[in-house]
Jmol script that loads the backbone (N, CA, C; Angstrom):
load data "model"
ATOM      1  N   MET A   1       9.091 -13.650  14.789  1.00  0.00           N
ATOM      2  CA  MET A   1       8.492 -12.752  15.999  1.00  0.00           C
ATOM      3  C   MET A   1       7.111 -13.591  16.220  1.00  0.00           C
ATOM      4  N   LYS A   2       7.256 -14.483  17.438  1.00  0.00           N
ATOM      5  CA  LYS A   2       5.868 -15.196  17.394  1.00  0.00           C
ATOM      6  C   LYS A   2       4.971 -13.819  18.553  1.00  0.00           C
ATOM      7  N   PRO A   3       3.836 -14.323  18.407  1.00  0.00           N
ATOM      8  CA  PRO A   3       2.673 -13.489  19.039  1.00  0.00           C
ATOM      9  C   PRO A   3       2.677 -13.964  20.624  1.00  0.00           C
ATOM     10  N   ASN A   4       2.614 -13.116  21.290  1.00  0.00           N
ATOM     11  CA  ASN A   4       2.146 -13.627  22.800  1.00  0.00           C
ATOM     12  C   ASN A   4       0.989 -14.266  23.128  1.00  0.00           C
ATOM     13  N   ARG A   5       1.214 -15.628  23.200  1.00  0.00           N
ATOM     14  CA  ARG A   5      -0.366 -15.944  23.328  1.00  0.00           C
ATOM     15  C   ARG A   5      -1.021 -15.653  24.749  1.00  0.00           C
ATOM     16  N   ASN A   6      -0.404 -15.067  25.737  1.00  0.00           N
ATOM     17  CA  ASN A   6      -0.921 -14.727  26.957  1.00  0.00           C
ATOM     18  C   ASN A   6      -1.684 -13.271  26.700  1.00  0.00           C
ATOM     19  N   VAL A   7      -1.614 -12.732  25.707  1.00  0.00           N
ATOM     20  CA  VAL A   7      -2.041 -11.531  25.753  1.00  0.00           C
ATOM     21  C   VAL A   7      -2.941 -11.493  24.314  1.00  0.00           C
ATOM     22  N   PRO A   8      -4.535 -11.116  24.576  1.00  0.00           N
ATOM     23  CA  PRO A   8      -5.334 -11.174  23.222  1.00  0.00           C
ATOM     24  C   PRO A   8      -4.954 -10.004  22.313  1.00  0.00           C
ATOM     25  N   SER A   9      -5.099 -10.697  20.817  1.00  0.00           N
ATOM     26  CA  SER A   9      -4.679 -10.079  20.248  1.00  0.00           C
ATOM     27  C   SER A   9      -6.131  -9.248  19.594  1.00  0.00           C
ATOM     28  N   VAL A  10      -5.888  -8.102  19.130  1.00  0.00           N
ATOM     29  CA  VAL A  10      -6.802  -7.117  19.109  1.00  0.00           C
ATOM     30  C   VAL A  10      -7.172  -7.193  17.404  1.00  0.00           C
ATOM     31  N   VAL A  11      -8.463  -7.046  16.570  1.00  0.00           N
ATOM     32  CA  VAL A  11      -8.257  -7.268  15.393  1.00  0.00           C
ATOM     33  C   VAL A  11      -8.294  -5.562  14.949  1.00  0.00           C
ATOM     34  N   VAL A  12      -7.191  -5.603  13.865  1.00  0.00           N
ATOM     35  CA  VAL A  12      -7.003  -4.348  13.485  1.00  0.00           C
ATOM     36  C   VAL A  12      -7.692  -3.822  12.125  1.00  0.00           C
ATOM     37  N   SER A  13      -7.849  -4.716  11.395  1.00  0.00           N
ATOM     38  CA  SER A  13      -8.738  -4.277   9.738  1.00  0.00           C
ATOM     39  C   SER A  13      -9.158  -5.841   9.543  1.00  0.00           C
ATOM     40  N   CYS A  14     -10.234  -5.591   8.574  1.00  0.00           N
ATOM     41  CA  CYS A  14     -10.705  -6.449   8.057  1.00  0.00           C
ATOM     42  C   CYS A  14     -11.053  -6.409   6.422  1.00  0.00           C
ATOM     43  N   PHE A  15     -10.778  -7.290   5.622  1.00  0.00           N
ATOM     44  CA  PHE A  15     -11.536  -7.146   4.439  1.00  0.00           C
ATOM     45  C   PHE A  15     -12.081  -7.914   3.784  1.00  0.00           C
ATOM     46  N   CYS A  16     -13.004  -7.972   2.756  1.00  0.00           N
ATOM     47  CA  CYS A  16     -13.776  -9.022   2.032  1.00  0.00           C
ATOM     48  C   CYS A  16     -13.322  -9.460   0.442  1.00  0.00           C
ATOM     49  N   ALA A  17     -12.668 -10.430   0.263  1.00  0.00           N
ATOM     50  CA  ALA A  17     -12.376 -10.733  -0.749  1.00  0.00           C
ATOM     51  C   ALA A  17     -13.282 -12.206  -1.642  1.00  0.00           C
ATOM     52  N   GLY A  18     -14.126 -12.018  -2.083  1.00  0.00           N
ATOM     53  CA  GLY A  18     -15.291 -12.662  -2.820  1.00  0.00           C
ATOM     54  C   GLY A  18     -16.137 -13.194  -1.448  1.00  0.00           C
ATOM     55  N   LEU A  19     -16.140 -14.315  -1.379  1.00  0.00           N
ATOM     56  CA  LEU A  19     -17.186 -14.491  -0.087  1.00  0.00           C
ATOM     57  C   LEU A  19     -16.097 -14.799   1.002  1.00  0.00           C
ATOM     58  N   LEU A  20     -14.712 -14.628   0.881  1.00  0.00           N
ATOM     59  CA  LEU A  20     -14.026 -14.745   2.038  1.00  0.00           C
ATOM     60  C   LEU A  20     -13.422 -13.830   2.633  1.00  0.00           C
ATOM     61  N   TRP A  21     -13.934 -13.680   4.213  1.00  0.00           N
ATOM     62  CA  TRP A  21     -13.361 -12.286   5.025  1.00  0.00           C
ATOM     63  C   TRP A  21     -12.011 -12.788   5.674  1.00  0.00           C
ATOM     64  N   CYS A  22     -11.066 -11.717   5.388  1.00  0.00           N
ATOM     65  CA  CYS A  22     -10.171 -12.070   6.125  1.00  0.00           C
ATOM     66  C   CYS A  22      -9.504 -10.518   7.290  1.00  0.00           C
ATOM     67  N   CYS A  23      -9.099 -10.922   8.165  1.00  0.00           N
ATOM     68  CA  CYS A  23      -8.742 -10.027   9.290  1.00  0.00           C
ATOM     69  C   CYS A  23      -7.417 -10.357  10.015  1.00  0.00           C
ATOM     70  N   PHE A  24      -7.109  -8.978  10.226  1.00  0.00           N
ATOM     71  CA  PHE A  24      -5.536  -8.946  10.628  1.00  0.00           C
ATOM     72  C   PHE A  24      -5.628  -8.655  12.007  1.00  0.00           C
ATOM     73  N   THR A  25      -4.733  -9.569  12.957  1.00  0.00           N
ATOM     74  CA  THR A  25      -4.803  -8.833  14.524  1.00  0.00           C
ATOM     75  C   THR A  25      -3.801  -8.092  14.940  1.00  0.00           C
ATOM     76  N   SER A  26      -3.659  -7.650  15.840  1.00  0.00           N
ATOM     77  CA  SER A  26      -2.452  -6.618  16.355  1.00  0.00           C
ATOM     78  C   SER A  26      -0.938  -7.736  16.484  1.00  0.00           C
ATOM     79  N   ALA A  27      -1.548  -8.791  16.468  1.00  0.00           N
ATOM     80  CA  ALA A  27      -0.080  -9.522  16.361  1.00  0.00           C
ATOM     81  C   ALA A  27       0.298  -9.785  15.170  1.00  0.00           C
ATOM     82  N   THR A  28      -0.658 -10.077  14.003  1.00  0.00           N
ATOM     83  CA  THR A  28      -0.112 -10.382  12.671  1.00  0.00           C
ATOM     84  C   THR A  28       0.409  -9.223  12.234  1.00  0.00           C
ATOM     85  N   VAL A  29       0.034  -7.949  12.599  1.00  0.00           N
ATOM     86  CA  VAL A  29       0.428  -6.377  12.212  1.00  0.00           C
ATOM     87  C   VAL A  29       1.914  -6.309  12.816  1.00  0.00           C
ATOM     88  N   GLN A  30       1.877  -6.587  14.100  1.00  0.00           N
ATOM     89  CA  GLN A  30       3.322  -6.576  14.406  1.00  0.00           C
ATOM     90  C   GLN A  30       4.639  -7.378  13.899  1.00  0.00           C
ATOM     91  N   ALA A  31       4.058  -8.805  13.260  1.00  0.00           N
ATOM     92  CA  ALA A  31       4.802  -9.356  13.138  1.00  0.00           C
ATOM     93  C   ALA A  31       4.994  -8.954  11.455  1.00  0.00           C
ATOM     94  N   ASP A  32       4.431  -8.536  10.584  1.00  0.00           N
ATOM     95  CA  ASP A  32       4.364  -7.968   9.479  1.00  0.00           C
ATOM     96  C   ASP A  32       5.445  -6.852   9.430  1.00  0.00           C
ATOM     97  N   GLU A  33       5.095  -5.694  10.599  1.00  0.00           N
ATOM     98  CA  GLU A  33       6.138  -4.771  10.675  1.00  0.00           C
ATOM     99  C   GLU A  33       7.668  -5.130  10.683  1.00  0.00           C
ATOM    100  N   ALA A  34       7.611  -6.042  11.579  1.00  0.00           N
ATOM    101  CA  ALA A  34       9.248  -6.756  11.798  1.00  0.00           C
ATOM    102  C   ALA A  34       9.762  -7.274  10.394  1.00  0.00           C
ATOM    103  N   ALA A  35       8.636  -7.913   9.890  1.00  0.00           N
ATOM    104  CA  ALA A  35       9.327  -8.231   8.754  1.00  0.00           C
ATOM    105  C   ALA A  35       9.521  -6.913   7.513  1.00  0.00           C
ATOM    106  N   VAL A  36       8.718  -6.025   7.258  1.00  0.00           N
ATOM    107  CA  VAL A  36       8.862  -5.174   6.439  1.00  0.00           C
ATOM    108  C   VAL A  36      10.449  -4.771   7.079  1.00  0.00           C
ATOM    109  N   GLN A  37      10.747  -4.423   8.551  1.00  0.00           N
ATOM    110  CA  GLN A  37      11.651  -3.613   8.745  1.00  0.00           C
ATOM    111  C   GLN A  37      12.945  -4.156   8.244  1.00  0.00           C
ATOM    112  N   GLN A  38      13.046  -5.500   8.033  1.00  0.00           N
ATOM    113  CA  GLN A  38      13.847  -6.504   7.734  1.00  0.00           C
ATOM    114  C   GLN A  38      14.107  -6.913   6.099  1.00  0.00           C
ATOM    115  N   LEU A  39      13.415  -5.995   5.450  1.00  0.00           N
ATOM    116  CA  LEU A  39      13.944  -5.737   3.998  1.00  0.00           C
ATOM    117  C   LEU A  39      14.710  -4.832   3.317  1.00  0.00           C
ATOM    118  N   PRO A  40      15.743  -5.043   2.610  1.00  0.00           N
ATOM    119  CA  PRO A  40      16.719  -4.659   2.250  1.00  0.00           C
ATOM    120  C   PRO A  40      15.809  -3.265   1.628  1.00  0.00           C
ATOM    121  N   ALA A  41      16.674  -1.986   1.159  1.00  0.00           N
ATOM    122  CA  ALA A  41      16.115  -0.643   0.543  1.00  0.00           C
ATOM    123  C   ALA A  41      16.287  -1.136  -0.839  1.00  0.00           C
ATOM    124  N   CYS A  42      15.275  -0.439  -1.495  1.00  0.00           N
ATOM    125  CA  CYS A  42      15.401  -0.296  -2.851  1.00  0.00           C
ATOM    126  C   CYS A  42      16.159   0.906  -3.501  1.00  0.00           C
ATOM    127  N   SER A  43      16.725   1.044  -4.754  1.00  0.00           N
ATOM    128  CA  SER A  43      17.605   1.878  -5.369  1.00  0.00           C
ATOM    129  C   SER A  43      16.986   2.837  -5.139  1.00  0.00           C
ATOM    130  N   LYS A  44      18.153   4.149  -5.479  1.00  0.00           N
ATOM    131  CA  LYS A  44      17.826   5.392  -5.716  1.00  0.00           C
ATOM    132  C   LYS A  44      16.608   5.847  -6.655  1.00  0.00           C
ATOM    133  N   GLY A  45      15.491   6.530  -6.691  1.00  0.00           N
ATOM    134  CA  GLY A  45      14.479   6.494  -7.492  1.00  0.00           C
ATOM    135  C   GLY A  45      13.739   5.418  -7.663  1.00  0.00           C
ATOM    136  N   GLU A  46      13.337   4.390  -6.570  1.00  0.00           N
ATOM    137  CA  GLU A  46      12.390   3.206  -6.155  1.00  0.00           C
ATOM    138  C   GLU A  46      11.894   3.495  -5.000  1.00  0.00           C
ATOM    139  N   GLU A  47      10.747   3.188  -4.692  1.00  0.00           N
ATOM    140  CA  GLU A  47       9.948   2.796  -3.626  1.00  0.00           C
ATOM    141  C   GLU A  47       9.440   1.314  -3.474  1.00  0.00           C
ATOM    142  N   ALA A  48       9.526   0.844  -2.385  1.00  0.00           N
ATOM    143  CA  ALA A  48       9.146  -0.464  -1.949  1.00  0.00           C
ATOM    144  C   ALA A  48       7.348  -0.417  -1.609  1.00  0.00           C
ATOM    145  N   ASP A  49       6.824  -1.434  -2.122  1.00  0.00           N
ATOM    146  CA  ASP A  49       5.356  -1.795  -1.919  1.00  0.00           C
ATOM    147  C   ASP A  49       5.100  -3.295  -2.313  1.00  0.00           C
ATOM    148  N   GLY A  50       4.765  -4.031  -1.082  1.00  0.00           N
ATOM    149  CA  GLY A  50       4.489  -4.967  -1.241  1.00  0.00           C
ATOM    150  C   GLY A  50       5.584  -5.938  -0.945  1.00  0.00           C
ATOM    151  N   GLY A  51       7.145  -5.573  -0.668  1.00  0.00           N
ATOM    152  CA  GLY A  51       8.245  -6.375  -0.643  1.00  0.00           C
ATOM    153  C   GLY A  51       8.944  -6.143  -2.132  1.00  0.00           C
ATOM    154  N   LEU A  52       8.588  -5.653  -3.118  1.00  0.00           N
ATOM    155  CA  LEU A  52       9.049  -5.270  -4.543  1.00  0.00           C
ATOM    156  C   LEU A  52       9.456  -3.646  -4.306  1.00  0.00           C
ATOM    157  N   CYS A  53      10.127  -3.182  -5.491  1.00  0.00           N
ATOM    158  CA  CYS A  53      10.629  -2.552  -5.861  1.00  0.00           C
ATOM    159  C   CYS A  53      10.165  -1.698  -7.361  1.00  0.00           C
ATOM    160  N   TYR A  54       9.765  -0.420  -6.837  1.00  0.00           N
ATOM    161  CA  TYR A  54       9.041   0.107  -8.201  1.00  0.00           C
ATOM    162  C   TYR A  54       9.391   1.531  -8.623  1.00  0.00           C
ATOM    163  N   PRO A  55       9.667   2.181  -9.680  1.00  0.00           N
ATOM    164  CA  PRO A  55       9.920   3.255  -9.920  1.00  0.00           C
ATOM    165  C   PRO A  55       9.191   4.469  -8.920  1.00  0.00           C
ATOM    166  N   LYS A  56       9.592   5.381  -8.523  1.00  0.00           N
ATOM    167  CA  LYS A  56       8.739   6.569  -7.805  1.00  0.00           C
ATOM    168  C   LYS A  56       7.801   7.084  -8.933  1.00  0.00           C
ATOM    169  N   CYS A  57       6.659   7.242  -8.349  1.00  0.00           N
ATOM    170  CA  CYS A  57       5.468   8.315  -9.382  1.00  0.00           C
ATOM    171  C   CYS A  57       5.750   9.397  -9.915  1.00  0.00           C
ATOM    172  N   LYS A  58       5.067  10.150 -10.703  1.00  0.00           N
ATOM    173  CA  LYS A  58       5.458  11.477 -11.099  1.00  0.00           C
ATOM    174  C   LYS A  58       4.719  12.235  -9.999  1.00  0.00           C
ATOM    175  N   ASP A  59       5.013  13.521  -9.599  1.00  0.00           N
ATOM    176  CA  ASP A  59       4.536  14.396  -8.769  1.00  0.00           C
ATOM    177  C   ASP A  59       3.115  14.444  -9.134  1.00  0.00           C
ATOM    178  N   GLY A  60       2.274  14.675  -8.010  1.00  0.00           N
ATOM    179  CA  GLY A  60       0.690  14.592  -8.062  1.00  0.00           C
ATOM    180  C   GLY A  60      -0.024  13.188  -8.302  1.00  0.00           C
ATOM    181  N   PHE A  61       1.141  12.130  -8.212  1.00  0.00           N
ATOM    182  CA  PHE A  61       0.411  10.709  -8.461  1.00  0.00           C
ATOM    183  C   PHE A  61       0.974   9.795  -7.002  1.00  0.00           C
ATOM    184  N   LYS A  62       0.717   8.769  -6.651  1.00  0.00           N
ATOM    185  CA  LYS A  62       0.689   7.965  -5.567  1.00  0.00           C
ATOM    186  C   LYS A  62       0.869   6.485  -6.026  1.00  0.00           C
ATOM    187  N   GLY A  63       1.784   6.011  -5.488  1.00  0.00           N
ATOM    188  CA  GLY A  63       2.039   4.665  -6.004  1.00  0.00           C
ATOM    189  C   GLY A  63       0.739   3.548  -5.444  1.00  0.00           C
ATOM    190  N   GLU A  64       0.488   2.636  -5.941  1.00  0.00           N
ATOM    191  CA  GLU A  64      -0.392   1.599  -5.443  1.00  0.00           C
ATOM    192  C   GLU A  64       0.097   0.384  -6.416  1.00  0.00           C
ATOM    193  N   GLY A  65       0.682  -0.351  -5.859  1.00  0.00           N
ATOM    194  CA  GLY A  65       1.563  -1.701  -6.294  1.00  0.00           C
ATOM    195  C   GLY A  65       1.836  -1.351  -7.811  1.00  0.00           C
ATOM    196  N   ALA A  66       1.743  -1.789  -8.931  1.00  0.00           N
ATOM    197  CA  ALA A  66       2.604  -1.671 -10.100  1.00  0.00           C
ATOM    198  C   ALA A  66       1.767  -0.117 -11.021  1.00  0.00           C
ATOM    199  N   ARG A  67       0.884   0.395 -10.029  1.00  0.00           N
ATOM    200  CA  ARG A  67       0.110   1.656 -10.967  1.00  0.00           C
ATOM    201  C   ARG A  67       0.306   2.747 -10.257  1.00  0.00           C
ATOM    202  N   CYS A  68       0.394   3.965 -10.916  1.00  0.00           N
ATOM    203  CA  CYS A  68       0.472   4.918  -9.881  1.00  0.00           C
ATOM    204  C   CYS A  68      -0.873   5.713 -10.386  1.00  0.00           C
ATOM    205  N   LYS A  69      -1.608   6.217  -9.329  1.00  0.00           N
ATOM    206  CA  LYS A  69      -3.168   6.815  -9.423  1.00  0.00           C
ATOM    207  C   LYS A  69      -2.708   8.726  -9.168  1.00  0.00           C
ATOM    208  N   GLU A  70      -3.499   9.365  -9.641  1.00  0.00           N
ATOM    209  CA  GLU A  70      -3.352  10.162  -9.482  1.00  0.00           C
ATOM    210  C   GLU A  70      -3.988  10.880  -8.111  1.00  0.00           C
ATOM    211  N   ILE A  71      -3.500  11.763  -7.465  1.00  0.00           N
ATOM    212  CA  ILE A  71      -4.094  12.037  -6.064  1.00  0.00           C
ATOM    213  C   ILE A  71      -5.018  13.419  -6.336  1.00  0.00           C
ATOM    214  N   CYS A  72      -6.186  13.311  -5.713  1.00  0.00           N
ATOM    215  CA  CYS A  72      -7.193  14.330  -5.881  1.00  0.00           C
ATOM    216  C   CYS A  72      -6.736  15.803  -5.056  1.00  0.00           C
ATOM    217  N   PRO A  73      -6.879  16.682  -5.973  1.00  0.00           N
ATOM    218  CA  PRO A  73      -6.700  18.277  -5.605  1.00  0.00           C
ATOM    219  C   PRO A  73      -7.483  18.613  -4.142  1.00  0.00           C
ATOM    220  N   GLU A  74      -6.815  19.462  -3.604  1.00  0.00           N
ATOM    221  CA  GLU A  74      -7.384  20.061  -2.528  1.00  0.00           C
ATOM    222  C   GLU A  74      -8.721  20.286  -2.563  1.00  0.00           C
ATOM    223  N   ARG A  75      -9.613  20.296  -1.557  1.00  0.00           N
ATOM    224  CA  ARG A  75     -11.085  20.503  -1.588  1.00  0.00           C
ATOM    225  C   ARG A  75     -11.927  19.812  -1.990  1.00  0.00           C
ATOM    226  N   THR A  76     -11.558  18.552  -2.245  1.00  0.00           N
ATOM    227  CA  THR A  76     -12.082  17.546  -2.845  1.00  0.00           C
ATOM    228  C   THR A  76     -11.948  16.217  -2.118  1.00  0.00           C
ATOM    229  N   GLN A  77     -12.943  15.100  -2.123  1.00  0.00           N
ATOM    230  CA  GLN A  77     -13.032  13.967  -1.464  1.00  0.00           C
ATOM    231  C   GLN A  77     -12.266  12.538  -2.249  1.00  0.00           C
ATOM    232  N   ASP A  78     -11.634  11.916  -1.604  1.00  0.00           N
ATOM    233  CA  ASP A  78     -11.233  10.927  -2.524  1.00  0.00           C
ATOM    234  C   ASP A  78     -11.936   9.681  -2.408  1.00  0.00           C
ATOM    235  N   HIS A  79     -12.353   9.154  -3.165  1.00  0.00           N
ATOM    236  CA  HIS A  79     -13.161   8.037  -3.274  1.00  0.00           C
ATOM    237  C   HIS A  79     -13.011   6.725  -4.404  1.00  0.00           C
ATOM    238  N   GLY A  80     -11.376   6.028  -4.201  1.00  0.00           N
ATOM    239  CA  GLY A  80     -10.833   5.638  -4.835  1.00  0.00           C
ATOM    240  C   GLY A  80     -10.523   5.691  -6.193  1.00  0.00           C
ATOM    241  N   ASN A  81     -11.338   5.204  -7.254  1.00  0.00           N
ATOM    242  CA  ASN A  81     -11.148   5.798  -8.450  1.00  0.00           C
ATOM    243  C   ASN A  81     -11.248   7.157  -8.948  1.00  0.00           C
ATOM    244  N   HIS A  82     -12.311   7.873  -8.034  1.00  0.00           N
ATOM    245  CA  HIS A  82     -12.862   9.037  -8.562  1.00  0.00           C
ATOM    246  C   HIS A  82     -12.684  10.022  -7.439  1.00  0.00           C
ATOM    247  N   CYS A  83     -12.817  11.454  -7.513  1.00  0.00           N
ATOM    248  CA  CYS A  83     -12.487  12.341  -6.771  1.00  0.00           C
ATOM    249  C   CYS A  83     -13.692  13.609  -6.809  1.00  0.00           C
ATOM    250  N   LEU A  84     -14.528  13.666  -5.625  1.00  0.00           N
ATOM    251  CA  LEU A  84     -15.915  14.285  -5.668  1.00  0.00           C
ATOM    252  C   LEU A  84     -15.540  15.530  -5.168  1.00  0.00           C
ATOM    253  N   SER A  85     -16.267  16.692  -5.939  1.00  0.00           N
ATOM    254  CA  SER A  85     -16.419  17.907  -5.489  1.00  0.00           C
ATOM    255  C   SER A  85     -17.664  18.597  -5.384  1.00  0.00           C
ATOM    256  N   GLY A  86     -18.651  18.148  -4.007  1.00  0.00           N
ATOM    257  CA  GLY A  86     -19.822  18.532  -3.934  1.00  0.00           C
ATOM    258  C   GLY A  86     -20.651  17.469  -5.212  1.00  0.00           C
ATOM    259  N   PRO A  87     -21.539  18.026  -5.918  1.00  0.00           N
ATOM    260  CA  PRO A  87     -22.164  16.832  -6.636  1.00  0.00           C
ATOM    261  C   PRO A  87     -21.418  16.422  -8.071  1.00  0.00           C
ATOM    262  N   ALA A  88     -20.353  17.163  -8.133  1.00  0.00           N
ATOM    263  CA  ALA A  88     -19.364  16.848  -9.430  1.00  0.00           C
ATOM    264  C   ALA A  88     -18.154  15.815  -9.075  1.00  0.00           C
ATOM    265  N   GLN A  89     -18.019  15.076 -10.056  1.00  0.00           N
ATOM    266  CA  GLN A  89     -17.128  13.971  -9.969  1.00  0.00           C
ATOM    267  C   GLN A  89     -16.190  13.784 -10.924  1.00  0.00           C
ATOM    268  N   PHE A  90     -14.952  13.241 -10.781  1.00  0.00           N
ATOM    269  CA  PHE A  90     -14.175  12.819 -11.887  1.00  0.00           C
ATOM    270  C   PHE A  90     -13.359  11.802 -11.712  1.00  0.00           C
ATOM    271  N   ARG A  91     -12.944  10.966 -12.766  1.00  0.00           N
ATOM    272  CA  ARG A  91     -12.276   9.551 -12.750  1.00  0.00           C
ATOM    273  C   ARG A  91     -10.675  10.247 -12.732  1.00  0.00           C
ATOM    274  N   LYS A  92      -9.818   9.417 -11.814  1.00  0.00           N
ATOM    275  CA  LYS A  92      -8.142   9.766 -11.527  1.00  0.00           C
ATOM    276  C   LYS A  92      -7.713   8.915 -12.946  1.00  0.00           C
ATOM    277  N   LYS A  93      -6.558   9.959 -13.096  1.00  0.00           N
ATOM    278  CA  LYS A  93      -5.712   9.561 -14.226  1.00  0.00           C
ATOM    279  C   LYS A  93      -4.933   8.370 -13.397  1.00  0.00           C
ATOM    280  N   PHE A  94      -4.507   7.283 -14.394  1.00  0.00           N
ATOM    281  CA  PHE A  94      -3.502   6.604 -13.771  1.00  0.00           C
ATOM    282  C   PHE A  94      -2.657   6.148 -14.922  1.00  0.00           C
ATOM    283  N   TYR A  95      -1.476   5.680 -14.505  1.00  0.00           N
ATOM    284  CA  TYR A  95      -0.911   4.831 -15.630  1.00  0.00           C
ATOM    285  C   TYR A  95       0.082   3.725 -14.662  1.00  0.00           C
ATOM    286  N   ASP A  96       0.849   2.473 -15.513  1.00  0.00           N
ATOM    287  CA  ASP A  96       1.361   1.573 -15.158  1.00  0.00           C
ATOM    288  C   ASP A  96       2.757   1.830 -14.856  1.00  0.00           C
ATOM    289  N   ARG A  97       3.411   1.301 -13.941  1.00  0.00           N
ATOM    290  CA  ARG A  97       4.570   1.544 -13.395  1.00  0.00           C
ATOM    291  C   ARG A  97       5.825   0.637 -14.528  1.00  0.00           C
ATOM    292  N   ALA A  98       6.874   0.723 -14.634  1.00  0.00           N
ATOM    293  CA  ALA A  98       8.000  -0.154 -15.373  1.00  0.00           C
ATOM    294  C   ALA A  98       7.834  -1.546 -14.598  1.00  0.00           C
ATOM    295  N   PRO A  99       8.494  -2.293 -15.334  1.00  0.00           N
ATOM    296  CA  PRO A  99       8.572  -3.785 -14.504  1.00  0.00           C
ATOM    297  C   PRO A  99       8.973  -3.454 -13.169  1.00  0.00           C
ATOM    298  N   VAL A 100       8.640  -4.285 -11.903  1.00  0.00           N
ATOM    299  CA  VAL A 100       9.178  -4.351 -10.891  1.00  0.00           C
ATOM    300  C   VAL A 100      10.380  -5.274 -10.641  1.00  0.00           C
ATOM    301  N   THR A 101      10.969  -5.008  -9.683  1.00  0.00           N
ATOM    302  CA  THR A 101      12.244  -5.977  -9.263  1.00  0.00           C
ATOM    303  C   THR A 101      12.179  -6.124  -7.619  1.00  0.00           C
ATOM    304  N   ALA A 102      13.085  -6.886  -7.138  1.00  0.00           N
ATOM    305  CA  ALA A 102      13.155  -7.312  -5.982  1.00  0.00           C
ATOM    306  C   ALA A 102      14.364  -6.509  -5.467  1.00  0.00           C
ATOM    307  N   PRO A 103      14.072  -5.980  -4.239  1.00  0.00           N
ATOM    308  CA  PRO A 103      15.065  -5.479  -3.595  1.00  0.00           C
ATOM    309  C   PRO A 103      16.338  -5.992  -3.711  1.00  0.00           C
ATOM    310  N   PRO A 104      17.551  -5.211  -3.785  1.00  0.00           N
ATOM    311  CA  PRO A 104      18.863  -6.258  -3.829  1.00  0.00           C
ATOM    312  C   PRO A 104      19.039  -7.027  -2.528  1.00  0.00           C
ATOM    313  N   ALA A 105      19.862  -7.729  -2.463  1.00  0.00           N
ATOM    314  CA  ALA A 105      19.619  -8.803  -1.550  1.00  0.00           C
ATOM    315  C   ALA A 105      20.894  -8.419  -0.700  1.00  0.00           C
ATOM    316  N   ASP A 106      22.137  -7.712  -1.115  1.00  0.00           N
ATOM    317  CA  ASP A 106      23.178  -7.290  -0.587  1.00  0.00           C
ATOM    318  C   ASP A 106      23.177  -5.987   0.202  1.00  0.00           C
ATOM    319  N   SER A 107      21.905  -5.250   0.255  1.00  0.00           N
ATOM    320  CA  SER A 107      21.977  -3.764   1.137  1.00  0.00           C
ATOM    321  C   SER A 107      21.926  -4.143   2.402  1.00  0.00           C
TER     322      SER A 107
END
end "model"
wireframe off; spacefill off
backbone 0.3
color backbone group
């Protein structure tokens, strides 16, 4: 999918990787969404993340690549690796997922 050069792209998000800033435009996001839609589905009990299939996480955990992180309880704030509840904070539990596989090519 080629972006339309007559329509200006809108910056959707940026992140910093060391000294390098990377930004994604609406054209990039549209192209990425089209590519994701073309990926084959993962097997039952697996979920796709970054073009690979991982086993689904246990209840109360959310997948982030090859790791499952605890979901913060209600009435707490999610701050990456910690959950905050007023002045108290606690570190989230996590576990590594089993080895990853590529989606099957014949799906």
